[in-house]
N, C-alpha and C positions, 0 to 999 in steps of 0.2 A: 870662642866661648865668652871672652871678656866683652866683646861687642854686645852679646846677648845679655850679659849682666847689666850693661849700661842701658840697653833698651828696656829692661825690666825695672830700672831704678835702683839697683844695688850698687852701682858705680855711677859717678856723675854722667848724666846724659851727654854732656859735651865731650866726654872721653878725655878730659884734661885734668891735670893736677891730682892724679891718683896717688895716694899715700899708702904706706904699709898698713896703717890701721884700717883704711877703707878696703884694701885688698883682703886682709884677713877677715874682716866683717862680711864682705860680700861673698867670698868663697865659702865661709862657714854657714852663713844664714841661708844662702840660696842653694848651695850644693853639698853642704855637710863635708867640706874638704878640710882636712886636718891643718892646723896652724903651721906645722913644720913645712908642709907642701906649699902653703900660701906664702910663707917667708922666702922659700927658695924661688918660687915663680916671680915674686916681687923683685928679688935680687937680679934675676935674669932680665926682667923688664927694664930695670934701671939702666942696664947697659945700652939700651936703645935711645936714651935721652941724649940729644946732641950737645947739651950743656954739661954733660957728665953726670955720674951717679951721685955726686955730692949734693945735689938739689933735694934728694929725698922724694922725688915725684917722677912719674912717667905719664905719658899720654898715649892713648890708643893709636893715634896716627903714627907715633914713633915706632910702634911694633912692626910696621910694614917696611922698615928699613931693610933693604935686601942684604942677605947673608949675615945678619946678626942673629935674630931668632927666626925671621921670615926665611924660608928656604925653598929651593927648587923641589919639584915633585909633590906639590900640594895635592890634596884630594879634591879640592874645589876651586883652585885658582891657577891661572896660567903662570908659567915661569917668567920672571922679570925680563930675561934676555930676549924672549920671543915676542912679548907684547908691550914691554915697559909698564905693565900694570900687573903686579902680583898681589893686589889688594882686593880687587872686585871679584865677586862670584862669577865663575865661568861655566856656563851650562855644558859646553862641550867637554871640558875636563871632568866635571862632575858626572857626566854620563859614562865616561870611562870607569870611574869609581863604582857607580851604581851597577854596572854590569856584573860585578862580583857579589852584590847583595842579592842572592837568588832565593831567599826565603823570607817569610814575614818577620823573623827575628834574625838580626845580623849576629853571626858567631865570631869568635876570635879568629878562626881560620879564614872566614870571609874578609874580615878586616885586614888581616895580614896579607892575603892574596891581593886585595885592592891596593894596599900600600906598595907592595912589590911591583905590581903592574904599573903604578904611577912612576916609581923609580925608573923602571925600564923604558917607559914611554918618554919620560923627560930626558933620559940619557940619549935616546934615539933622535929626538927632535930639537934638542937644545945644544948647540955646539959649545956653549959656555957653561954647561951643566956643572954645578958645584954643590956639594953637600958637606958642610962642616960637621965635625963630631957633635957639636952642640945642636946643630940643625937636625941631625939624625936622631938624637935623643928626643928632641921636641916633636919630631915627626911621629915617632913611635908613641910618645906620650899623648899626642892628640887622638890617636886611635883608641888608646886605653881610656882616655877621658870620655869620649862619647859612649863607649860601652858601659862605663860605670855610671855616668850621669844620666843617660837616657834609659838605662836598662837595669839589669839585675846583676849585682856584684857576685852573687853566689853561682849563677850559671854563666856569667860573663857573656851575656847576650843583650841586645837592645832592639826594641821594635823598629823595624826599618822605617816606618812612616814618621816616627818621632825624630830619628836621625836626619832623614831627608828634609823635614820641616826646619830643623835647627840650622842646617847648612844653608838652605835657601832664604830663610826669613830672618835670621839672627834673633829669633825669639824661640824660647823653649816652650813646647806644648805642655810640659810638666809645670813650668813656672806659671803659665796662663791658668792652669788648673789649681795653682797654689799648693802643689804637693812638693815634698822634699825627699831627697834620696834617703832611704831608710837606714843605711849603714854608714858610719864614719869612715871616710876614705883616708887611709894612711899611705905613706910612701911605699911600704912593703907590698901593699895591694897592687899598686901601679907596677912595681918591679915584677911581680908574679905574672901579670898579664903581658907586659912588654917582653 
């Protein structure tokens, strides 16, 4: 999602030097995400900076550091141990995920089934499979995020075509249209879906 915000100009296009203020502004302006969530996400992102979190900035490239926030069993990327590339979009992996998106609107159950299937596939195919508790939380949060951001917070569904476009293109079809999520997203909303 942060790559998408950089592609839309809400974060630096270079993906470097992202501050707390930029993070809060980007998440609020583009996605209507509450400041408390933005602060928490920024704090986690700082842990990926190899210079330490005292710098007050992170870069998108650092987010791909394996087993910090980046985790095995991604919905759209191969496990690091199997390809040494856990950053690039992987069509084969995403096809496994898409198999669970069986209607025009993705439901919470479909998102959960896709997530579980990726966990199981990763455990089967990756002898070095690892999922930290933080990775597990982020993994669940990623699914909640696309349901909220691409869809309807009240029905907890998202149009399949929007979600697929977001994963493949790192652009938001909603951002292209200049629309904004209608409801302020708070941490309690994310917890309810997860």
